C-alpha positions in Angstrom: -8.8 16.3 0.9 -6.2 15.0 -1.9 -2.5 15.9 -1.3 -1.0 17.9 -4.4 1.4 16.3 -6.2 5.3 16.9 -5.8 5.8 18.5 -9.0 2.5 21.0 -8.4 4.3 21.8 -5.0 7.6 22.6 -6.8 5.8 24.8 -9.2 4.1 26.8 -6.4 7.2 27.1 -4.6 8.9 28.5 -7.6 6.6 31.4 -7.6 7.6 32.6 -4.0 11.4 32.1 -4.5 12.4 35.7 -5.7 10.1 37.4 -3.1 11.5 35.1 -0.2 15.2 35.7 -1.5 14.4 39.7 -1.6 12.9 39.5 1.8 15.7 37.2 3.4 18.3 39.8 1.9 16.5 42.7 3.6 16.4 40.6 6.8 20.0 39.8 6.5 21.8 42.4 4.5 23.8 40.1 2.2 23.3 38.0 -0.4 25.3 35.1 1.0 23.2 34.9 4.0 19.8 35.4 2.2 20.9 32.3 0.0 21.5 30.3 3.0 18.3 31.4 4.8 16.2 30.5 1.6 17.9 27.1 1.2 17.2 26.1 4.3 13.7 27.4 4.5 13.0 25.6 1.2 14.9 22.5 2.4 12.1 22.3 5.3 9.2 23.1 3.1 
């Protein structure tokens, strides 16, 4: 199976950032912690 391009991966990732942030905010109860959590998760993706 061919690997998707980096550009395609980033486009797909963008569609989930808002949902990830909302979920992270619900988990942490704060926007600063949520931003850190989403940033760390996206950096690992």
